[in-house]
C-alpha positions as CSV (number, residue, x, y, z in Angstrom):
1,M,93.6,106.2,119.1
2,R,93.2,106.7,115.3
3,R,96.1,104.3,114.6
4,A,94.5,101.7,116.9
5,S,91.2,102.1,115.2
6,I,92.8,101.6,111.8
7,L,94.6,98.6,113.0
8,T,91.5,97.0,114.4
9,Y,89.4,97.6,111.2
10,S,92.2,96.4,108.9
11,S,92.7,93.3,110.9
12,A,89.0,92.5,110.7
13,L,89.0,93.2,107.0
14,S,92.0,91.0,106.3
15,R,90.6,88.0,108.1
16,S,87.3,88.5,106.3
17,L,89.0,88.4,102.9
18,L,91.3,85.5,103.3
19,S,90.5,83.6,106.5
20,P,88.1,80.7,106.5
21,T,87.0,81.3,110.1
22,K,83.2,80.9,110.3
23,Q,82.3,82.4,113.6
24,H,80.7,85.8,113.2
25,N,79.8,87.3,116.6
26,S,81.5,90.6,116.1
27,L,82.7,92.9,113.3
28,F,86.1,91.1,113.4
29,Q,84.4,87.6,113.3
30,A,81.7,88.7,111.0
31,T,84.2,89.5,108.2
32,S,86.6,86.6,108.9
33,A,85.6,84.8,105.8
34,Y,87.7,88.0,104.3
35,S,94.9,81.5,92.8
36,R,98.0,74.3,83.1
37,R,99.5,68.6,76.6
38,C,106.4,59.5,56.8
39,F,106.7,60.5,53.5
40,S,108.7,58.3,51.1
41,T,109.9,59.5,47.7
42,S,109.1,56.2,46.2
43,R,105.4,57.0,46.4
44,F,105.6,59.8,43.8
45,P,104.7,59.1,40.1
46,R,107.4,58.7,37.5
47,G,108.7,61.9,35.9
48,Y,109.6,63.6,39.1
49,S,113.3,64.0,39.7
50,G,114.8,62.7,43.0
51,A,115.4,66.3,44.1
52,T,111.8,67.2,43.3
53,R,110.5,64.2,45.1
54,S,112.6,65.0,48.1
55,S,111.4,68.6,48.1
56,L,107.7,67.5,47.9
57,S,108.3,64.9,50.6
58,L,109.8,67.5,52.9
59,G,106.9,69.9,52.1
60,G,104.4,67.2,52.8
61,L,106.1,66.3,56.0
62,A,106.1,69.9,57.2
63,A,102.4,70.3,56.3
64,A,101.6,67.1,58.1
65,T,103.5,68.2,61.1
66,V,101.6,71.4,61.2
67,A,98.3,69.6,60.7
68,V,99.0,67.1,63.5
69,G,100.1,69.9,65.8
70,C,96.9,71.8,65.1
71,S,94.8,68.7,65.5
72,S,96.4,68.1,68.9
73,L,95.7,71.6,70.0
74,L,92.1,71.3,68.9
75,V,91.7,68.0,70.7
76,E,93.2,69.5,73.8
77,D,91.1,72.6,73.6
78,E,88.0,70.4,73.3
79,A,89.1,68.2,76.1
80,Y,89.7,71.1,78.5
81,A,86.7,73.2,77.4
82,K,83.9,74.8,79.5
83,A,81.0,72.5,80.3
84,H,78.0,72.8,78.0
85,V,74.8,73.8,79.6
86,N,71.3,74.0,78.1
87,A,70.7,77.7,77.5
88,D,67.1,77.3,78.6
89,L,68.3,76.3,82.1
90,V,70.6,79.2,82.6
91,P,69.1,81.8,85.0
92,K,68.5,85.2,83.6
93,D,69.7,87.3,86.5
94,V,72.6,86.1,88.7
95,V,74.4,88.4,91.1
96,L,77.3,87.5,93.3
97,Y,77.9,89.6,96.5
98,Q,81.6,89.0,97.4
99,Y,85.0,90.0,98.6
100,E,87.4,89.7,95.6
101,A,90.0,87.8,97.6
102,C,87.7,85.6,99.5
103,P,88.5,81.9,98.8
104,F,84.9,80.8,99.3
105,C,83.6,83.5,96.9
106,N,86.2,82.3,94.3
107,K,84.9,78.7,94.7
108,V,81.5,80.0,93.5
109,K,83.1,82.0,90.7
110,A,85.0,78.9,89.5
111,F,81.7,77.0,89.2
112,L,79.9,79.9,87.4
113,D,82.8,80.4,85.0
114,Y,83.2,76.7,84.2
115,Y,79.5,76.3,83.5
116,D,79.5,79.6,81.6
117,V,76.7,81.2,83.7
118,P,76.7,85.0,83.2
119,Y,76.8,86.8,86.5
120,K,77.2,90.3,87.9
121,V,79.5,91.1,90.8
122,V,78.8,93.4,93.7
123,E,81.9,94.0,95.8
124,V,80.9,94.3,99.4
125,N,82.6,96.9,101.7
126,P,83.6,94.8,104.7
127,F,83.3,97.8,107.1
128,S,79.8,99.0,106.3
129,K,78.4,96.0,104.4
130,K,75.8,98.4,103.0
131,E,75.6,96.4,99.8
132,I,74.0,93.5,101.7
133,K,71.9,95.4,104.2
134,W,68.9,93.9,102.5
135,S,70.0,90.4,103.6
136,E,69.6,88.9,107.1
137,Y,72.6,86.8,106.2
138,K,75.7,89.0,106.7
139,K,78.5,86.8,105.3
140,V,79.8,86.3,101.8
141,P,79.3,84.8,99.3
142,I,75.6,85.5,98.7
143,L,74.3,84.6,95.2
144,T,71.0,85.9,94.1
145,V,69.4,83.8,91.2
146,D,66.5,85.5,89.6
147,G,65.9,87.2,92.9
148,E,66.3,84.2,95.1
149,P,69.2,84.5,97.6
150,L,71.5,81.5,98.0
151,V,74.1,81.4,100.8
152,D,77.2,79.3,101.8
153,S,79.6,78.5,99.0
154,S,79.1,74.7,99.0
155,A,75.3,75.0,99.3
156,I,75.3,77.6,96.5
157,I,77.2,75.2,94.2
158,D,74.9,72.3,95.0
159,Q,71.8,74.4,94.4
160,M,73.1,76.0,91.2
161,G,74.0,72.5,89.9
162,N,70.5,71.3,90.5
163,K,69.2,74.2,88.5
164,I,71.4,74.1,85.5
165,I,72.8,70.5,85.1
166,S,69.5,68.7,84.2
167,S,71.2,65.5,83.1
168,K,73.1,65.3,86.3
169,A,70.6,66.8,88.7
170,S,70.5,63.7,90.9
171,L,74.3,63.7,91.0
172,V,75.0,67.3,91.8
173,V,74.4,66.8,95.5
174,S,76.9,64.1,95.0
175,N,76.8,60.5,96.2
176,D,80.4,60.2,95.0
177,D,82.3,59.6,98.2
178,E,85.6,60.6,96.7
179,E,84.3,63.9,95.4
180,N,82.5,64.7,98.7
181,K,85.6,63.8,100.7
182,W,87.8,66.2,98.8
183,R,85.2,69.0,98.8
184,R,85.2,68.7,102.6
185,W,89.0,68.7,102.6
186,V,89.1,72.0,100.7
187,D,86.8,73.7,103.3
188,N,88.3,72.0,106.4
189,H,92.0,71.9,105.5
190,L,93.2,73.6,102.3
191,V,91.8,77.0,103.1
192,H,93.6,77.0,106.4
193,M,96.9,76.9,104.7
194,L,96.4,80.2,102.9
195,S,96.6,83.0,105.5
196,P,99.7,81.7,107.3
197,N,101.5,81.7,103.8
198,I,100.4,85.0,102.4
199,Y,101.2,86.8,105.6
200,R,104.3,84.8,106.7
201,N,106.6,87.8,106.5
202,T,106.2,91.6,106.2
203,S,106.9,91.7,102.4
204,E,104.4,89.0,101.6
205,A,101.8,90.6,103.9
206,L,102.3,93.9,102.0
207,E,102.0,92.1,98.7
208,S,98.8,90.4,99.7
209,F,97.2,93.6,101.0
210,D,98.2,95.5,98.0
211,Y,96.1,93.0,96.0
212,I,93.3,93.2,98.5
213,A,93.3,97.1,98.6
214,N,93.3,97.4,94.9
215,N,90.6,94.9,94.2
216,G,88.2,95.6,97.1
217,N,85.5,98.1,97.6
218,F,87.2,100.8,99.7
219,S,87.4,104.5,100.0
220,T,90.8,106.2,99.4
221,Y,91.4,106.4,103.1
222,E,90.4,102.8,103.7
223,K,92.6,101.6,100.9
224,Y,95.8,103.0,102.4
225,S,94.9,102.0,105.9
226,V,94.0,98.5,104.7
227,K,97.3,98.0,102.9
228,Y,99.7,99.2,105.6
229,A,97.9,98.7,108.9
230,G,96.2,95.5,107.7
231,A,99.5,94.0,106.6
232,A,101.1,94.8,109.9
233,A,98.2,93.3,111.9
234,M,97.9,90.2,109.8
235,Y,101.6,89.4,110.0
236,F,101.0,88.9,113.7
237,V,97.6,87.3,113.3
238,S,99.2,84.7,111.0
239,K,101.5,83.5,113.8
240,K,98.4,82.7,115.9
241,L,96.8,80.9,112.9
242,K,99.9,78.7,112.6
243,K,99.5,77.7,116.2
244,K,95.7,77.2,115.9
245,Y,96.1,74.8,112.9
246,N,99.3,73.1,114.2
247,I,101.4,74.5,111.4
248,T,105.2,74.5,112.0
249,D,106.4,75.5,108.6
250,E,103.8,77.3,106.6
251,R,105.4,76.7,103.2
252,A,105.9,73.0,103.9
253,A,102.3,72.7,104.9
254,L,101.1,74.4,101.7
255,Y,103.4,72.2,99.6
256,D,102.2,69.1,101.4
257,A,98.5,70.1,100.7
258,A,99.3,70.6,97.0
259,E,101.1,67.2,96.8
260,T,98.2,65.5,98.7
261,W,95.8,66.8,96.0
262,V,98.1,65.6,93.2
263,D,98.3,62.2,94.8
264,A,94.5,62.1,95.0
265,L,94.3,62.6,91.2
266,D,96.1,59.3,90.8
267,G,97.3,60.0,87.3
268,R,94.0,61.4,86.1
269,D,93.7,64.8,84.4
270,F,91.1,65.8,87.0
271,L,89.6,64.2,90.0
272,G,86.5,63.9,87.9
273,G,88.5,62.0,85.2
274,S,88.5,63.7,81.8
275,K,86.4,66.6,83.1
276,P,86.6,68.6,86.3
277,N,84.2,67.7,89.0
278,L,83.0,69.9,91.9
279,A,86.1,69.0,94.0
280,D,88.4,70.1,91.2
281,L,86.5,73.4,90.9
282,A,86.7,73.9,94.7
283,V,90.5,73.4,94.9
284,F,91.0,75.6,91.9
285,G,88.7,78.3,93.2
286,V,90.4,78.7,96.6
287,L,93.9,78.6,95.1
288,R,93.1,81.2,92.4
289,P,93.4,84.3,94.6
290,I,97.0,83.4,95.6
291,R,98.2,82.1,92.3
292,Q,100.1,85.3,91.3
293,L,101.3,86.0,94.9
294,K,104.7,84.8,96.0
295,S,103.1,81.9,97.9
296,G,101.2,80.7,94.9
297,K,104.3,81.0,92.6
298,D,106.4,79.1,95.1
299,M,103.7,76.4,95.4
300,V,103.7,75.8,91.6
301,E,107.5,75.9,91.4
302,H,108.1,73.4,94.2
303,T,105.2,70.9,93.8
304,R,103.6,68.9,91.0
305,I,100.3,70.9,91.1
306,G,101.2,73.2,88.2
307,E,100.1,70.9,85.3
308,W,96.7,70.3,86.9
309,Y,96.3,74.0,87.6
310,S,97.0,74.8,84.0
311,R,94.5,72.2,82.8
312,M,92.0,73.8,85.1
313,E,92.7,77.3,83.7
314,S,92.0,75.9,80.2
315,A,88.8,74.1,81.3
316,V,87.4,77.0,83.3
317,G,88.4,79.5,80.6
318,E,87.5,83.1,80.5
319,S,85.3,84.6,83.2
320,S,81.6,84.7,82.5
321,R,81.3,87.8,84.7
322,I,79.2,90.6,83.1
323,K,81.2,93.8,83.1
324,T,79.2,96.8,84.4
């Protein structure tokens, strides 16, 4: 009975961390929303020997090479820098209630990090959910902004954009058909490729749950049960997810999604052109939790998405999370 209980709770937890399912009619369903760019000697004055001229030329060439290289790095750093936001528009108190491995929570974090909005994180225990007992909304992410609760990752991003991007306020709830199309694609397709990949065999399931257990809000007992019982449960659940989303080969499906995204870029650094837009941030956000897992490493190795992902890492930069 105890083993069955552990298995049930761990299965619920795993789906809440990394599954995009949105139906929440039970504990299992309620937590199902649970990884990158000549010096000629004839130009010297008389009096310098040929050897001296050559040495000076070579020195100048070396110095110029270093200067050009540094300039290129500076240009690239500037091109792929965080967005600049008017400090007067940045909220004073932002708190994210999340599951660390949740792709939708990571979408919100990618937005906050890119726009350099300082935020605190409260890791929610998916069993008790005591951290969000104050809220009638029992899913994550929940973002409180100066006391005002915002819910649903895409809606959170739209509302935060309206608050902090004054020059683009009318564009944040975007009329850009391309951007909207790919934001929907993230929520309706890309996220569904994750669970079948990170749980496709027992070793990858254990790898995934080791990450989940070590980064989530669990007691010692829950941590061990989550890692082992959860990995076992989700190995079998992933098979059902493959059937549900008509996936025959999970890796091929993940690679196809990555290639589809690169094709959408159409040679641009970002879908937004020279700077990431909300679709770039959404794709980056949901992939970030798997980037260092075997599935994420395989995706970067076997598709063309790696260069874009590296550019996004440079653009988003360091986390703006406030350490507590």
